[in-house]
N, C-alpha and C positions, 0 to 999 in steps of 0.2 A: 668735116673731119673722115679719113681714108682708113685709119686702123684696121685690122681685120677680126677683130672682135669687139669693136666699138659696140655693136648691138647687144652686149651684155656686159658690158661694163657702166659704171656708175659716174666714171670719170676719166678725163681723158688728158695726159701728161704727153707737152711734147717738148722734144728736148732738139735744139737746133746746133746740129755740130758744125753746120758753117760760120754762124755766128762765134762759137767756141773758136773753132779756128782765128778767126777774124781777130779776136780776143787778145789771142797769145801773139798775134803778128802788131798789133797795138801796144803791148808791152815790148816786144824785141824791137820795135823802134823808139820806145821812150827810154830803154837802158842805152850806157853807152856801150862802145864798140867791143869793148875788152868784157863784157858780162853776158852770161846768158842766160835763160832762163827755164827755171825749172818749172814742173807741174807737181801743183801740191794737190794729189788724189784723195786724202786722206778720207774715213766713213762716206765709202762707197763715191768718191767724188764728188764727195760735198752731195752727196743722194742721188745724182743723176746717174750714176751706173758706169762704175769705173775702167769696165774691158771697153767700151764704144768711147769715153772719154781720151786714155791713154791711146787707143789706137789712132785717134783724130791727133792729140798733140804729138805724136812719133811722126805722123805724116809731115807735120810741120819742124821738123827738124829735133824735140827734144831728145831730151837723153838721160835727164836726171829727176826722179820722180822721190816725191816724200810722202810716207803713210804714217800714222801717228802710231799703229801697233804690229808688233809679229806677224799677229795672224794676217793683218792684211796684207804685210809685205810677202808674206807664204803663196795668199792666194794671188797677188799680182804676179809674182815668180810664174806662178803653173801656169798662167798666160803667156808672159811675153819673157823671154831667155834670154835678149841681149840689151837691158836698159839698164842703168843704174837705180837702186830702191832704197831709200835710205828709210830706217826706224827712227822721227822724232820722239819716241817714248825712251829711245835708250836701250840698253843689252839688259834684256829680261833675264832675270835670276833662273836658273836650273834648265834654259835653254839656250844657251853660249854657244853650243854645237849647230844649231838651226841656223845660225847667220854664218857659218863656214859652209855647212854642206849646200845650202842654197844660195851661196853668195850675197848676202843681204849686209848694207852698210849701216851699223848702227851709228846714232848720233850719241854721243858718251857725254852723259851730263854729270858726272859724279866722279870721285878718286874711286869709288866701289866698281863703277863701272869699268873705269881705266883698269884695276888692278886685275879684273875677272877677265877683261879682254884680253891684256898680258900672258898670262895663264893660258888661254886661249892659242895664243900665237906661239908662247912656246910649244906647247904640244904640238902645232902643226909645225913647227920646225919652220915658219917662213911670214915675212910682215904681211898685216891683213887692212883692209881700209878703215877709216872711220873718218866722221866728222867730229871735231871738238865742239862743244858749245859752252860759250861763259853768258852768265846771267848778268846782263848789263841794268835790269831794272823791272823786268816781267816778274820775277820773285817765284818762279814755276818751278822751272829745270832749269840746269845748266851749272855751272862752277859758280859758286858765290864770291864776293870781295875776297874770303881770308883764301879760298882754295886756290883762286886766281893767283893770288899772291905769292902763294905758295910753288906753284906751278910755276912760272914767270921767274920767281926767284933759281928755279931748279928744275931747267927743261929738258933735264933727262928723266924726269918721272914719266914720260910718256914714249920713253926708249922703244923701239920694238912696232911701234904704231907707225903705219902710211896714213899718216893724217891727208887725208884730202880738200880738206875743207877746215877751215873754222868761223862760227856761226856766232851771231846772236839776235834778240827776235825783240821787236818794237812791242812798247805797251799802248802807246798814245798815238801813234803816225796817222790815223783818221783826224784827229784834230791838227789841224794845219796851225794852231798856235799854242801847240803846248809845249813846256819847255821842256818834259822829260825826254822827249823824241832827240835834242841836241844833245843834252846830256849824255844818252844812251851813245848817242855818237859821235861822242868826244871819247866817252870810258874805251868805247871799241876801237877808236882809230890808235890808242893807247896799247891794247891788248894787239892790234894789229903789226904794230913796228916788230913785236917780238917773232914773226913769222912771216918772215918778208918774201920768202921764194914759195909759201904756201897759200890755195886759193881762198877768196874769203866771202862770205855771203852774210846780209845786213837785212837788206831790204824787203820786205813784205807788200802786199798790194798798194797799202796808201804809201810806203817808204819811197817804189818805185817813182813816186809822181815829185814827192817832197823836195828830194834835192839829188843830183847826179853823184855827190858826194856819198851819199849813202848805196851805192849800186854795187861797187868792189867789181869781183867776178862772177857771181851767182846772185840773182834776184829769186826769191821764193813767193811769188803771188799767188793768193790763194781765191779769194769770193771773186778779187776780177775777172779773172777766168770765166767765171760762171756769170757775170753780169751785173755784179756786184757794184757801187759807186764805192770807188776807191778816195775820192775827194769830196764827201758830203758837202762842202760846202758851196758847191759849183756843180755846173751841169755835169752827167755819169759819160766821161770818154768812152765808157764800153759798150759792146753790143748787147741787146736783152736774149738770153739765150732759152730760158722757160717760160711756156704758156701751158696754161691750164685750165680746163675746162670743164663742168658737171652738168648732170642730166637735172631737166625738170622732172619731178616724182607728178607733183599734182599743184595746179592753181585754185585760188580759192577764193571766192569772197567774201570781204570784214567788215565791220561796222564800227564805226565811232564809240570809243568806250570798253571795245572789247580789249582783251590780253593777247599775248604771243608767248606762245614759248615754257619754258621752267621757270617756275617761281613768280611766273606772271609780270615780270620785268618791266617788260613795256605793253604801255597803254596807248591804245592808237588814238590822235586826236582827229580823225575823221575818216570817213568810207574810203576804201582801198581794196585794191587787190595784193592776195602774197603767193608766190611761188616758191615751191619747198625745192629745194634744191637737195640732191644726193653728196654731202661731202659734209663731216664734223671734223673733230678732233681725233678722229680713229683715224682719219686721211690724213693729219698732219695737218691741220685747219685751226690754228688755234684757237682757244675758247675765251683768250684774251679780247678777242675781236668782236666779242658780243657786243650786238646793239653801236660799234664802232667802224666795222669795216664797209666797204664798197665793193659790190661786183657789177660787171656789165653787159648790158644787151645790146649787141651791136651799136656801141659807141655810147649809149646814153648808161647814166648811171643809178645804179639800183640799191640803196643803202638796205643793209642787214635791219630785221626788225626781231628783238629778242637775243637771247643766248644762241650761242652756239651748243648744238648737243653730240654724241659721238657720231650720230651717221648722216646730219640734218643740217642745213640751213633753212631761215626763213627770210625772205624777199621783199620787198615793197616794190610793185612792179605798175600799183593803179597808174601813176603818171603817166605810161608808154601809152600813145593812143594808138600810133601806125605802127603794123607788122610787128603786134604784139607777140611774143612767145609763147609755145604753146606745151604742152604735157610732151616730155620725151624729146624736149630742143636742149643743145648744149647753153650755157651761160657761161662767159668769162671769169674766172678768179683772177688769173694772172696772164698778163700778153702785151697787147700794143697801148690797152689803157692805163694797166697797172702791173708796176715793176714789182720785184720782190722787194725792192727798197720801199715801196709804195705800202703794199701789205703790211711790210716790216712797222712801220711809224705807225699806222691804224690798231696793230699789237703792242706796241708801246715796248717792242723790241729790234731785233738785227736781224740784216736778211741774212745770216748765216743761220738762224735758227728755222728762218722758215723754209727755205728749202733742202737742208737735213731733215725738216721735221716730215717731208713729204710721203704719202703713206705708198703700200703695197698695194691697194685696192685697184689704183689706178692703169687705166691700159697707156702702156708708154708707147711712144714711136718717137723713131730718131731720124730726124730731117737734114738734107742737105751735107749727109757724111761723105 
């Protein structure tokens, strides 16, 4: 490790911006020629640092960025002046003027969003850009079936709005056999026919790899950019972006029949050595990994013993015979031997939760930027 403050850090989080750039290229090469690739950078670019991630994607030619909230959009606009920033959460009430003042593009999710945006346009006396979102099966945001029919029956309901894109969002594209994906695609295609000259966006990370029919004009990959597998049933086509190593604080000998950790949930079946590692659920290492996850010492798997606590993990290193770890060494939690998908599987969750949970106590370094 070469991070300047590594001597004072309990853990080291490494973000490979070169791998991120490669992932963007992989996605560009996957989509059809008329399709651009946006950057989904909500939640601080999935926890990895929005400023560094966006800078990397801009260098790759990305101009379209999506965030979840207006606050995220304003933060990003404060750094970058010449990119298109879209707010997936819609037009925030009582903050409509912020979109105009800071050149933020709302994703309009309801007739309420539409009417309030039209009021802003009327006050501004000039058209304003927006994306129009149709809910085809997610049942979260977007115009529902009733609202969609109403709009398609009377297209004047969006008068004054410069609709730069229409979009929908897949619910199940990560499942290669789920019937809802084709159903959503068919519904979106029907809607799209009413907007022949408007760019269209449907594919998320998994959608990009399911069918070229889903690409349209703009793909919106998220987790694939950051190294998550968009096709869980097959080998991951993306590059690993995240590595995480944590400091060993103490090594102790432990005897058969002794217990480890809170509530004594783990009883040892043999004599062993335990390394106590400076990482816990306060650092985003999920408690559901208790007694299930694995860390790695120079490629050798070391299982967790007992519960994940707030600041500490206890790890079995008794089987390591050569080049044993020492107090002060750093042990791999994520990296060459374990991806975000691997750690998610042991935690019973998804890779999104793994990387967006990464805590603030790690020393962060960006490489290959």
